[in-house]
C-alpha positions as CSV (number, residue, x, y, z in Angstrom):
1,M,-9.1,-6.0,15.7
2,S,-11.5,-5.8,18.4
3,S,-10.0,-9.0,19.8
4,A,-6.4,-7.8,19.8
5,S,-5.2,-6.7,23.2
6,G,-2.6,-4.3,21.5
7,V,-5.5,-2.5,19.8
8,T,-8.1,-2.7,22.5
9,D,-5.7,-1.5,25.3
10,L,-5.6,1.9,23.3
11,V,-9.1,2.4,22.1
12,D,-11.4,0.1,24.3
13,D,-14.4,-0.6,22.2
14,R,-13.9,2.5,19.9
15,I,-13.7,0.5,16.6
16,Y,-16.2,1.7,13.9
17,P,-17.4,0.7,10.4
18,M,-17.0,3.5,8.2
19,V,-17.5,6.6,10.4
20,G,-16.9,7.2,14.2
21,P,-19.5,9.2,16.4
22,L,-19.0,13.0,16.2
23,D,-18.9,13.0,20.0
24,S,-16.7,10.0,20.5
25,K,-13.4,10.4,22.5
26,Y,-10.0,9.8,20.9
27,P,-8.1,7.7,20.0
28,L,-10.4,5.4,17.8
29,I,-10.3,3.3,14.6
30,T,-12.5,3.2,11.6
31,Y,-12.5,0.6,8.8
32,E,-14.4,0.2,5.6
33,R,-14.1,-1.9,2.2
34,I,-13.1,0.5,-0.4
35,S,-12.8,-2.0,-3.3
36,G,-13.2,-5.6,-4.3
37,A,-13.5,-7.6,-7.4
38,P,-13.3,-11.1,-8.6
39,A,-9.6,-12.2,-9.7
40,N,-8.6,-12.7,-13.3
41,A,-7.7,-15.8,-14.9
42,L,-7.2,-16.8,-18.3
43,T,-9.3,-19.8,-18.3
44,G,-12.7,-19.2,-16.5
45,T,-13.3,-18.0,-12.9
46,P,-10.6,-18.8,-10.4
47,G,-13.2,-18.8,-7.7
48,R,-11.3,-15.9,-5.7
49,A,-11.8,-12.2,-5.1
50,R,-9.4,-9.4,-4.1
51,V,-10.8,-7.0,-1.4
52,V,-9.0,-3.9,-0.3
53,I,-10.0,-2.5,3.4
54,E,-8.9,0.8,4.6
55,V,-8.1,1.1,8.5
56,N,-7.8,4.6,9.9
57,A,-6.2,5.3,13.3
58,F,-7.5,8.8,14.7
59,A,-5.7,10.3,17.7
60,L,-5.0,13.9,19.4
61,S,-1.4,13.5,18.3
62,A,0.8,12.3,15.5
63,S,2.6,10.0,17.7
64,G,-0.6,8.7,19.2
65,A,-2.1,7.8,15.6
66,L,1.1,6.2,14.5
67,T,1.1,4.1,17.6
68,L,-2.5,3.0,17.2
69,G,-2.0,2.5,13.5
70,E,1.0,0.0,14.2
71,A,-1.1,-1.8,16.6
72,A,-3.9,-2.2,14.1
73,R,-1.4,-3.2,11.7
74,A,0.0,-6.1,13.8
75,A,-3.5,-7.2,14.3
76,V,-4.5,-7.4,10.5
77,T,-3.5,-10.2,8.5
78,G,-3.7,-8.6,4.8
79,L,-1.0,-7.2,2.8
80,M,-0.4,-3.5,3.3
81,L,-0.7,-1.5,0.2
82,D,-0.3,2.2,1.2
83,S,-0.4,4.2,4.3
84,D,-0.1,8.0,5.2
85,L,-0.3,10.2,8.1
86,M,-2.5,13.5,7.8
87,Y,-3.8,16.1,10.1
88,D,-7.6,17.2,10.0
89,P,-7.9,21.0,11.0
90,E,-11.6,20.7,11.2
91,F,-11.7,18.1,14.0
92,E,-8.2,18.9,15.3
93,V,-7.1,15.3,15.1
94,Y,-4.4,13.1,13.3
95,R,-5.3,10.2,10.9
96,Y,-3.0,7.5,10.1
97,R,-4.7,5.7,7.1
98,Q,-3.6,2.2,5.9
99,E,-4.9,0.0,2.9
100,F,-4.7,-3.7,3.3
101,S,-5.4,-6.4,0.5
102,Y,-7.0,-9.6,1.1
103,H,-7.9,-12.6,-1.3
104,H,-10.9,-14.8,-0.3
105,A,-12.9,-17.6,-2.0
106,L,-16.0,-16.8,-3.5
107,S,-19.1,-18.7,-2.4
């Protein structure tokens, strides 16, 4: 995402693994791996794994979070599994959460 101008035009370099700084300005993106396991096969190991990545777009408005989330979605190549928009009253910020699935070769 850090090389996608549709994303960086909105967040500059505010793309963080897992958690953004408490004093960071908005909008920003966080991402993290939320699951991963070898793929199943009836005969032996298929040599592939499935990983699910969560991408969160944070903004001060619902429309800002959705706009940033759609820019992130355009920059990500995985299959989108789920998404939702929520408001965090503690930080007074909107969060658009998306989960993406990837398959990759095991080394």
